[in-house]
Structure formats: C-alpha cells, structure tokens
N, C-alpha and C positions, 0 to 999 in steps of 0.2 A: 696413558699413551693412546691417542686416537688412531684410527685406521691409516691415516695419511702418514703419520710419524712412524708406525709399525712398518708400513710398506716401504718407507725411505730406509729405515734401518736394516730391513731385510735385503733391500737392494744393495745397500753399501756392503753389507757382510758377504753377499754373493760375489760382488766385484773383488773384495779383498781375497776371497778364497780362490777365485780365478787367477788373480795376479800371483798368489802363492804357488799355484799349480803350474802356471805357464811360463813365467818370466824367470830369467837368471838374476838372482839378487844376492847382494852382499849379505853376510851374516847379520850385520846391524840392520839392513833394510828389512830381512826376513823377520828378525826379532820384533821390530817396529809393527809390522803388518800382523804378526801373531798376536801382539798386545792389543792392537785396535780390533781384531776379531773377537778376542776374548771379551773385550769391553762391550762390544755390540751384542754378543751372545748373552751377557748378563742383563743388558737393557731389555733385550727381547723376552727372556725368561720372566724378568720382573713385570713386564707388561702383561704376559700371559697369566701369571699368578695373580695380579691385581684384577684383571678381567674376571677370572673364575671367582675371586672373592666377592666381587661386586654382584656377579650373577647368583651366587649362593645367598648373599644377603637379601637381594630382591626376591629370591625364591622363597626364603624364610618368612619375610614380611607378608608376602602374598599367601603363603600357606596358612600363617597365623590369622590373617584377615578372613580368609575363607572359613576357617573354623569358628571364628567369632560370628560371622554372618550366618553360617549354618545354625549354630546354636540360638542366635537371636530371632531368626525367622522360622526355623523349622522345629527344633526340639522344644523350646520354651513354649511355644504355642500349643504343643501336644501334651507336654507333661506338666507344665506350670511350676517346675522347680525354680525357686529364685532364693539365692543365698541371702542370709540375713545380716552377716557382718562384713565388714572390709576384708578381714583375714579370710573369710570363707570365699568371698569374691576372687581375691587373689589367688587362693589354692585352686578354686574351680577353673579359673581361666589359665592358670599355668598347666594344670592338668590337661586342659582341652587344647591349648595352643602349642604345647611344646612338641607332641608328635607331628602335628601338621606342619610346624615350622621346620622340623628336622626333614620331613619329607620334601617340603618345598626348597630347602637347601640343597638337598642331594639333587633334585631335579635341575635347579639353577646351576649348580656346579657341572653336571652332565651336559647340559645344553651349552654352557660357557666354553666346555672343552671342545665340543663339537663345532663351535663357531670359528675357531682359529685353524 
C-alpha cells in the first residue's frame, strides 16, 4: 500500500466515523457503515504491518552487508584469518552477520513504526 492509497483509506475511514457520529441512521445503515469502517481498519493495519516488515527486512540486509564489508576491509586485512572450507565460511559469516542483521532489523522496524 503506497502513501496515496493509505491517505485515501484513512480519509474514507475518518469520513465514515464522522457519519456515524453526526447523522441519524437506521440500524441497517449504521451496521453497513460499521462494517465498512472495520474493513478499512483492517486494510490500514495490514499496510502498517507490511511497511514495518519491509523496513525490518531492509534493515537486516543492510546490517548484514555492513558486517560483511567491515570484515572484508577491516578485520581480514589486520588479522589475516581466512576460513579454509565452505562449511567454515558459512559458519563464519553466519556468526558474523546474524547479530548485525538482527540489529539492522530492529532499527528498520523502529524507523518504520516512526514513519507512520
């Protein structure tokens, strides 16, 4: 859901809530408006959750990339440690990238929450 769709859904939800508060409605009309409001609320919540998930994923990838770059350019040049087997490489990078990916995901989720 992009910003324009989100803003339109939010505007429609506000309009429905104003109608529910101000107008005299039959029970059928009121029920219909309440159903539309509930549907719009679900759409808006789903959009926010997806936005946070995308930001967390971007943060995780960014954190892992920073860890790999840090290791490639800073640590290896000073220590000279190079794993010898594929399994050793996988273990080495999993241990290196996992904490940074987690930190990046947390930062991405926090920044994603603040954006809405």
